[in-house]
N, C-alpha and C positions, 0 to 999 in steps of 0.2 A: 744293618737293620736299625730302625728308628727306636723301637720300644720293646723291652722285655718286662713281663709281669710275673713275679714269683709268688706262688701260692703253696706254702707248706700245708699238708693235709693229712690228718690222722683220724680215721673213722668219722668222716664228715658226710655220710651218705644222705643225711636229711637236709643239708645246706648246699652241697657242692654244685648241684644243678642250677639252682637259682643264682648263686654267686657268679658262676661262669656266664649265665645268661645276662645278668646285670652288666658285667664287664664288657662282653662282646657287643651288647646293644649300645653301650656308651661309646665304644670305639667306632662303631658303625655311624652313629650320629655325628661324631667328630670327624668322620671320613679318614680315620687312621687305619690303613690297611697293612702297613709294614710293621708287624708286631709278632710276638710269640707270647703265649701264656704257658709257663712252666709249672705244672701241678706236681709237687714233690711229695710222693707218697712215703710216709715214714712209719711203717709198722701197722698199716691198715689191716683190720680183721673183719671188716664189714663190706658193703657193696660199693664203696667209694671208687675203687679202681674200675669196676664194670661200668659205672656211670660215666667216668671220664673217657674211657675207651669208646663208648657209644657216641659221646660228643665229638671226639677226635675224628670219627668217620665223617661227620658233617662239617668239621672245621679243622683242617690239619694244622692250623697254627696253635691249637690246644695240644700240648705235648705232655708226656708223662716221664718223670724222672723218679728214681727210687733211692731211698737212703735207709739206714738203720733207724730204729725208733728214736725220736728226740727232735725237738724244735730246732736246736742249734745245728744239728747234723743236716736237717732238711734245708735250712736256710743257707748253709754253706754249699750244699749240693746245687741249689738253685743259682746262687751267685757264680759258682764255677761254670755252670752250664749256660749262663745267659750270654747273649750276643748283642744286645741292644746298645745304642748310644746312650740311652737313658734306661735306668733299671728301677722298677717299682717293686716294693715288697708290700703285699697285702696279706691279711689273714682271712681265712674262709668265712669266719663269723664277724669280721670287723674290717671294713675298708671304706675309703672315702674317694669316690670316683673323681672328685674335683682335683685331686692331686695329679691325675693324668694330664690335666690342662697345663700344669706347671712346665711340662716338657716343651710345649709350644712356645714358651717365652724364656727358654733356657734357664729355668729355675731362678728367675730374677737375678741372674748373675752369680748365684750360689753354686756350690758343688754338691751339697747334700741338704735336703729338706726333710725334717722329721714331722710326721703327723702326731702332734702332741695332744694328749688328753689333759694337760695341766697348764697350758699357756693361756694367755688372755683370749677371751671369746670362744674357748673350747667349752664343750658341754659333756661332762663326765657323769653319766647316769647309772654308773655301777653302784653296788652297795657301799655304805660308808667304810666298812672294813677294808675293802679293796682300794678305795680311794686313799685311805690313810696309809696303807702299806706303800702305795706308789709315791706318795708325798715324802715319806720317811726315807725311802730308797733313793729318791732324787737328792734329798738333803745330804744323805751319806756320800753320794758321788760328788757333790759340790764341796763338801768339807774335806774329804780325803784325797780326791783326785782332780780338783779344780775344774769340774765339769761346768760349762757355761750355758748349757741348754736347760730345758725343763722336762725332758723325757728321752729315753733311749729305746724303749720297747715298742713294738707294734709297727705301724705302717710308715713307709719312707720312700723317697725317690732320690736317686743319685745319678751322677754322671759316670760313664764307663771308667774314667781315670781313677775315681775313688775305689771302685772294685779292684782295679789292677794293682793299686798301691797298698790298699789296706788289707785285703783278703790274705795275701801271703804272710802277713805278720800276725794273724789271728791264730791262736792255738787251742782255744776252748771249743767244746762241741755241745755243751749243755745249753740250757735256757739263758745263761749269762752271755752267750755269744753275741747277742744283739748289743749289749752294753759294751762289751770289749770292742766291737767293730766301731761304734760311734766314738768312743773315747780315743781310740787310735787315730781315727780320722781327724779329730780335733788336735791331737798332739802333732800330727803331720802337717798341720797348717791349712787343712781344707776349710773353706768357708761354708758354714752351715747356718740354718735358721729353723725356727719352729713354725708349724702351720696348724692353726686351730682345727680340731675335728670334734665330731660328736660321737660318743660311744653309747650304743644301746645293745645290751646283751641279747643274743639270739638263742643261746643255749646255756645250760649251767656251766660255770667256770671250771677249769681243770687245773687250778693252781695248787690244790691241796698236796698232791704228790711232789710238785716242784718245791714247795716250801721245805720239805724234808731235805732237799739237796742244797738249800740256800747257804748253810755254813761252808760246805766244800766249794760251792760256786764262788763265794766271796773270797775264799782263800786263793783259789786258782786265778781269779781276776787280779788280786793283789800281787801275786807272784809274777804274772805276765807283765803288768804295767810297771811295777817297780824294778823288775829285772831287765828292762830294756831302756836304752837311751835313744829317744826319738829326736833329740835336739839337732843331730847332724843330718837328719833326713827331712827337715821341714821343706815343703815344696816352695 
């Protein structure tokens, strides 16, 4: 299979139909037919599942996976279930379809490309508080873990080899999973780059509850990264 697109979804009944329509229309215009869209339902209590099942009847390449509640768990489930040579991670409320085009040019020779809201030519239109938190978090990753990019969270595209090598080494399941995955990819020697994207919020943010878990997430991230020696496994 050429392309897998992963969409973690929790209570997205107001956005999921339009998001899937946007993605499938773009794929059709690009004449990409060898794909799967994995909608990972993680604790939905609204009509999201019903909408996705309805769309699945019209397009069997739209598939449903389920995980326990949590973005990290959903993303892990999607990566485990993906089969594509190239794997894209989008959010239901935030995606950049141009990233799909990177697959047709083999990711410019990179292994992983991150849709960054903080790199040059990106347009981050979120509130100032959220932009500040993102900046400080990335600074933290640079100072303590030697991160060489500008973002770890959100949308990305990667080659199958990255999923195969990095996923088994990830141990977190919370929202910090995104960061753990990208850092381990860097430590293993995979070539990665930033890709500028534009962020426009389509619904109120859901980061208030995640903020309460930040101390334990950072502790778990530190424990995982410091407790492993990746030097002998560089590709």
